N, C-alpha and C positions, 0 to 999 in steps of 0.2 A: 372389404375395403380396408386398405393399409392404414394402420393407427398412427404411424410416425412419419413425419417428413423432416429430415435433418437440415440443418443449415451450419456450413463452415463458419467457424467465429474466432475472433482473435482473442477471446477470453474475457471473463468477468474481470472488470477493472485491469484489462491488459495481462491477464495470466496466459495459461498455455491455450493453444488452439482448442476450441470446443465445437460442439454440435448443438443445433436447435432443432427440436423434433416436434412441430405441431401435429395435433390430431384433429379428427373430424369432431370428437366429443369436446364440448366447451366447458370450461370449468372457471368461469370468472370470478375473481378475487372478492370477498366479502368484506376486507379491512383494507383500508387506504393507508399507506405511510405518510405520517405527516412529516412536513420540513422540520429538519433538526434544529432546535434551538441551542445555540451555542453558549450554554450557561454551565458553569461548574457544577459538580456534583461531589459529595465528599468521597475522596478516595477513589474515584472513577467506578465506584461499585454499580451505579445505575446507568452507566453511559451505554447506549447502543450504537453501532456502526451500521452503515447502510445495508449491508448484506445479512444483517441479523433478520429482518423480516422475511427474506427469501429462504433462509434457512429453516425458520420456524414453519414457513408454508410447506416446504417440502417435507419436513418431518410430520407434518399433519396429513400430508397427501399420502406418504407411506403407510399411516396408521390407518386411514380411512379407505383406502382403494387398494385392491390387491390384484388387479389386472396386470398383464405383462408390460403395457405401456406406462401405467402409472409407476409401478415398481422400478423399471428400468430408467425412465426420465428422472424420478426422484433421485437414485443413487447417482446418476451422471451429473445432475444439478448439484448435489451436495459435495460431490468430489471437486467439480469446478468451483463452487463457492469456497471450499476450504482451500484450495489451491490459491485462489485469489488473495487470501489472508495469510499465505505461506505457512498453512498448517498441513504439511506434506504428509505425515503419517496418517493424519485423518482422511486426506484427500485419497491416499492410495487404498485405504481401507474400503471407501466407497466405491472406488473403481473396481476393487476385487469383488465386491458384492454385485456391482453392475455385471460383471463377466459371469459370474455364477448364475445370475437370473437368465442372462442371453443363452449361456450353454445349456440350461435346463429346457428352455424353449426351443432350442435347437434340436435336442434329442427327442423332445416330445413331437415336434413337427415330423421328424424323419421317421419315427415310428408310426405316425399316422399318413404318412405319404402326402403331407401337405408340403409341396416343394417351394412355392412362394413364401410361405411362412418360415420354412427352413432357411431359404436364402436371406431373408430380412433378419432372422435372428443370428445367423452367422456373420453378416456384417457387422452387427452390434457387438458381437463377441470380439470380432477383429478390432473394432474402435476401442474397446475396453482394453485389451491386450496393448494396443498402441499407446494409451494413456499410462499404462503400467510400464511402458518402455521395453516390451517384448517385441521386438521387431520381426525375427524370424516366425514367431508364432501368429502375429498379426498378418503378415504377408501371406501365410498359408491360408488362413482363413479368408482373407480378401479374395484370393484366387478361386477359392471353393464357392464363395458367393457369385462371383462373376459367372462361373460355369452354369448356373441356373437361372441368373437373372441379368443377363448381359444387355436385356432391352429396357431395364427399369432405371429411370433418373436416380431414385433414391439411393439405389445401390452404388452407382457411380459416384454420386455425391458422398457417401459414407467412405468409398474408396479414396476419394480426394482428401476428405478430412483426415483419415488416418495417415496418408502419405505426408501431410504437412506436419502432423504431430511428430512423425520420425524422422522429419527433416530432408524430405524429397519433393521440394516444391514443383520441379518440372513434370514429374509424375502426377502430382497433384492436379496440376494444371491441365494435363491431358484429360484425366478423369472428369474433372469439372467440365470441361468443354463437351464431353458426352452428356453429362447431366443436363446442361442447358439445352442442348439438341432435342433432348427428349422430354423436356418439361412440358407440361400440359395446361397449366394455370399461370396467370398473371403472378400470383404470389411465388409459385415455384420458380418462375423464370428470374424474379428478382433475388430469391433465395440463392439459386445456383450461379447467377451472374455474380453476386457477392462472394460466393465461394471461388470462383475463378479469379476475381480480382484479387483476392486474399493471397491465392498461390502465384500469381503474377508478380504481386509486390515482393514476395518472398524470393523470387526467381530473378528480380531485378528488371522486369519488364514494366516500368512505372506508367509510361505513356498510355498504354492499352488498360492498365489497371484503373487509371484516373477516369478515363472515358467511360468504363464500366460503372464506377462508383457514381458518377454524376448522373448516368442513365438510371441507375437504381434509385438514388435519393430523389430525383425529379419525379420518377414514377411512383414513388411510395407517397409523395406529398401531393400527387395529382388527384383528379377527381375519379380516377379509376378506382381508387380505394377509399371513397367517401364512406361506403357502408361500414368498413372495417374501423375507420376513424371514428365514425359516430358511436359504434358499439364500444370501443375503447374509452370514448369520453363518458359515455352512459354507465360502464362498469368501473371507471377511474382506475383503468388498468395502467401500471407503471412499471411493474417488476421486469427486470431483465434476467432472462433465464438462458442457459444452454441448451436446455431441452424443454421448450415451451409447449404445453399441451393446448392446441387450439390456434385458430388463424389470427384471433387478436393478439394473443399473446406472442406469436410468430411475428406479427406486424410489428408490434411495439419493440421487440428486441432487435429485429433486423435494421428498423430506422435506426436505433441507437448505435448499432455497431458500424453501419455503413457510413453515417456522418461522422463517427469517430475516426474512422479510416480515411475518409476524404478530407477531413480537417488535417489529420497528421501528415498527408502528402503535401497539402498547401503549406503547411508549417516548414516542413524539410525544404522545399524550394524557396522559402523566404517570403511567401505570399500571405503577409501577417493578417490583413484585414479579411480575406476570405477564409483564413484559418479561424480566426476569432468569431467570425459570423457562424460558421459551423458548430464549434464548440459552445457557442451560445444556444444554437438551436438544440443541442443536446441537453443543456441544463434547463431550457424552457420546459422540456418534457419530464426530466427528473433532476431536481436542483442538487443532489448529493451524488453526483456522479463524479467519482475521484479523479478519473482520466482526464475529464474535461476541465475540472477546477485546477489540476496541476498544470494543464496546458496554458490555461488562462494566467497563472502565476508566471509562467515562462514569457508570456507575451506581454505581461502588463508594462505599462509605461512609468510607472511610480512605485517607490519602495513600499508605501502604504497599500497599495492596491496588490503588488505581489505577495506581501506578507498576509493579507486578508484571505487570498485565493489559496496559499499554502496551508493556512489554519483550517480553511474549510475542507480541503482536500484530506487533511489528516483526520478530521472528524468523521469523513465518510470512510475511509479505510486507512487506519493508522498503521497497518501491518503490510502495506505494500512496499516490497524491497525497492522496486523502481522507484517509487516515490521517496523512500528514505534515502536513496543514493543521490537523488536529484536534489533533495533539501541539503544534504551534507555538501554538495558541490556549491550550492547558494550560500551556505553559512561561511564557506572559504572566502566570499566576495564581501561580507559585511562584518560589522563589529557588533555583535550581539549585546544587549543590555546585560550589564554585570549580574543583575538579580535574575533575569528570567529569560531574555532573548527576544527576538522580534516576534511582532504578530500576537503579542499577549495583552495589549491594551483592551481594557474593558470586559476582559473574558474570565476574570476570577471571581467566584461567588463570595461576595463579601460577608454572607450569611455564615460561611464556613472558613474561617481563617486557617492559614497553614496549607498543608497539602491537599487543598480543595480544588482539584483540578479535572478537566474531562479527560477522557483516555487520549484523545489526539494531542491534548496539550501535554500531557504527562510523557508521551513518546517524544514529542518535540523537545521537551525539557531535556530528556537523556540525550538528544543529539547535540544540543545547544552544549551541555556539559561535556560531552566528548569533544566538540569542536574547539572548547576552551582548555583542553587538557584536564579537565576535572573528573579524573577517572574514578577517584573514590566516591564522589558524588553519583556518577552515572552508574557505577555498580550498585549503589544503593536504590536508584530509582529503578534500574532494570530488574533487580532482584524482586521488587515489590510487584511489578508487572508480570514476571514469569511465575510467580506464585498464584497470580489471577488466571494467567493464559499459559499453562505448562506445555502445551503441544505447539506453542508458535516458534516456528524456525527463525523469523525475523528477529525477535527479542533474544533468542539464544545466540545467533550470529553476532549482534551488537554486544551482548554480554561478553562474548570470547574476545571480541575487538578491544573492549574495555581492560581486558587483562593483558593484551599485547602492547605493554608500554616499553619505551626505550629505557636502557639502563640509567638508572639515578645517579646523579653526580653532586658533588658538593658545589653549591653556587660560588661565583666570582665574587671578589671583595665589594664590587659595585654590582649586584646581581640584577638581571632584568626580570620583568615580571614572569616571562617564560620559564626562567631557571627556578624562581620561587614557587611557582605553581607546580611544576614538576616534584619540587621536593615536598610540598605540601601533600600531593596525591601519592607519593612513593616513600614517604618518610621511614615506613617500616622495613623497607627493604635496603636500607642503608646497611653496609657491612660495619664490623666493629671498628675498622680502621677508619672509615669514612665519619662515624660518629665521633672518634677521637679529634680527627681533623676539623670537624664542624664545631666542636667546643672549643677549639684553639683559634676559631677565625673571627675577626671582626669585621662587620659589614657596614656599609653607609647606602642610604636610600633616601630619594624624595618620596615623602609620605603624606597623605591626607589623613588627619586625625578625624574621628567622628565628631568630637566636641573639643573645645579649647576653654577651659574654666579658669579665667585669670582673676587673681585676688592678691593684693599687697605685693605686686611685682613677682608674682610666683604663677606658674600655670600648670595645671592639672590635666594629664592625658592618661588614656586607658586603652583605647583601641582606634584602629584605623584601616587603611589599605595602602598596599604599594603596588602601584600599576594595576589595580583592580584586585590584588591578593590580600585577602582580609588577614589582620594580625590583632594580637591584644597582649597586654602585660599581665603578669600574675595577679596584680592589683594595680590600683590607680596610683599614678606616680608624680610626685611634684617636681617641677624643674624651675630652677632660679630664673627670672625673667619673664617678660610678657611675650607669647609667641602666637602666631596665628595658626590655624588648622593646618595650612600647607606649610611644612617645614622639612628640614633634612635630619634624619634619625641616625644615629650610630647605635650599633646592637650586636647582640649575639642570638643565635637561634638555638632555643631550649627544646623545642618538640613540637607537637601538634596538639590543639586543644578546640574548644567549639566557642564561637562568638556570634551572637545574634542568629542562633539555631543554624549555623553552618561550620564547616571546618575552617580552622584559621591556625596560623602559625604562633607559636608561643614564644614572645621575645624578651630579652633581657635588655632594658634600655641601658646605654652608656652615657648618651648625650644627645642634646637637641640644639640645632642651629637654624637660623632663619632660612 
């Protein structure tokens, strides 16, 4: 009996196309992932993200079971999970190990004249090569597998999956149609219809793809699968794998992916209510699905709801590059809080003041800092994250972007907040000539002082902000007259200092006017 049945997949949290491989041997999970509690922890040291549980389970599987199916599915799962977190070097290492496992099985089967086993292992070797980006070698192996198993649905489905990964959706659709025609069980039919729909979407055949996805999702929710639904409930199965071992795991993962794809089609054509309903069904089964949470943020009708869903999405997968880019686009449409940005209310751990943030919050903080042009602060935040996650490509990409600042210039006599912020973030990049010019320039700005201490018709000021940019004097300064906190300040810029635990401009005050 064949041990693996693959399912074409859109990827864990919308990563690269992947495969689901259920087997006849069932291994229900003994641990249930609890819903994440969005409380801050010191320096994000204890924070877990959604895929941590699956990664731990796969590492446990690899350690405890040494069968071909267990080792192959474990490596493919780990590769796809790492890819979903944009840990590409780690993902590639897992795909290479998967290829080596399949290649060994292939040679052993050929030596023993087990042609069915040989064809199956050859198909998976091709899949691993496709994930590694080796198109010619993958195609060669796929053609070899078809020579020996052209009447096998699984072989055609693997062919389809590899073609999608390599960017050939029309070939993928043709192979998937063969798999559907050869399928023998209801679950196999649904698996291969989903694979066909995925290929059709990528080849622009949206109408047929939508009809197939409606068929798949309605079938999976029907009484035909009551036995699997009861078993999933009994074992509290929730994990989403690209290589799930067992019918229950295949059912849970397939329903998740099919609903996400259908919801995405509804969203793209503007059918908001249907899209929201499908995304909510995904979250009803797994509340920390980052793709569904991000989608609900896009579809939200209020800023508060949108910020809450984005916050939850980042807690689920803070390293999704798709989510990061989407959030950056969102930040361009809002004015983040000067101190922290949107979606942070009630999420700081008051028992741990200072940088007591969850991992998702810390990544969002870096994005807010970048959006405000606070590249110095963003670099510090990202450096701390990279020290914790050195293999993460998302963090490294953002860190490079934090270095790619425009040339610094001396602000105008009545500077904007943008001019002052750029100077604050890049003060060390001023040329000697610019420093001389800065020393000779007098500036005037509307300011908001942090406090105004008035006594004997004199006012003492020490620090404040200019259009959100913090500043302070070298020492408290007394001005003749009674002035409110909102005033106009004439000053020179001396350099960069610290004020209230953040970078600030060091100013020499020359005069205050109401």
